[in-house]
N, C-alpha and C positions, 0 to 999 in steps of 0.2 A: 295165635303166636306160640312158638315153641316154649314150653315151660323151662327149658334149660338155657334159654336166651339170657345172657348176662345183663341185658337192659332191664329185665324184670326185677331183679334184686330179690330180697326176702319176700316170701309169700306165706301168709298166715291164714289158715282155714280152720273152721270148726266142723266137727262131724263126729259120728259115733263109729268106732271100729272095735273089733274083737281082737284082743291081744292075749296070746297065750303066755303064761308065766311058768309053765312046767315043761322043761326040756331035758333031753338025755345028755346034751353036751352044750358047751358054750358056742361051738360052731353052729349047731342046729338052731340055737336061739338067734345068733347073729344073722343067719341066712333067712330065717322066717321073718325077722324084723326088716331086713334089707328088702325082701320081696314085697312086704307090706308097704314100705316107704316108696318103692318104685310104683306100685299101683296107685298110691295117693298122689304122687307127682304127675302121673300120666292122666289123672282125672281132671276134667274141666271145672270141678267144683270151686277151687280156689279162684280161678279167673272169673267165673260167674259171680261169686261173692264179692270180689273186688269191684267189678263193673256195677253191681247193684249198690254197693257202698258209695261209689262215686256219684251215682244218681241221687241216693238218699242224702248225701252230704250237701248237695246243692238245694234240696227241697225242704229238709227238716231242720228244726231248731237245734242249736248246739247242745243244749241241756238234754234233749231227747237222745241225741247220738252218744253222749257220754254215758247215760244210763243204759242204753242198749249195749254199748261196749262192755260194761261190767257184767251184764247178763250173759252175753255171748262168750266172752273171753275170761271171765273171772271165776267161773264155777266149773272146774274140770278136775279129774282125779289123776290123770296121767298125761304127761307131756313128753313127746318124743321129738328128737331133732337129729339130723345127721348133717355133718359139715364136711364137705370135701376139702381137704387140705392139699398142699403141694405134693406131687408125686415123688419129689426128691427133697432131701434135707436142704434147708435154707439158713443163711446166717441172720441173726438178730443182733444189731448193734456191733457187728464185726465178729461175733461168736457164733459158731455153728450150733444150731438148735438140734439136739439129739432126739428129743421125744416131746410129744404134745398130748395133753389131756384137757378135757373140757368139762367143767363143773358148773352147775347152775343150782343155786340154793334159793328156792322159793317155797312158800307154804302151800304146796299143791298135792300132797300125797306122794306120788312117785314121778320122778324125772328120769328118763332114759336118754342118754346121749351117745352118739357115735361120732367119731372124728377120724378121718384118715390122714396120715402124714408119712412121708418117706416109705411108701409101700406097706405100711401097717395100719391096722384099725384098732383104736382103743374104744372101750365101752364103759360108760359110767352110769351108775344108778344112785340116785339120792332119794331119800325118803324123809318124811317128818315123823316125829315121835307118835303121832296119832294113827299112822298108817299101819304099822306093824310093831309088835313087841320084840320080834327077832329079825332085825334087818339083815343079819348075816346069812339068813336062809334065802334071800332073794338072789 
């Protein structure tokens, strides 16, 4: 099934990837991360993990599944997401929305989020105090 099929919804997958944090420009960083996200989305890993989880959910006790979820999804250093927004500006409650930013505050080290809206892309980085003593350098 096509990963871009709207019937699939959000797909969460675990894995190890190499993410560079040293770039000559914001554009270079955005393009590197965009290409990385495209490779991840075209990989069958998430679909295989979802199918295996469906099978495991029918066979294993609930307590085991909760414990496994914390092991798989609760211990990571970096979280990345990209959210495709509408290509044209849209009204919210009758008022035209001019700009959109996406923030996620969780205790995970580094969060990198991309969101597109009205032909633009915004990029957000959030860190916790234990990740870096100089977050302005990220």
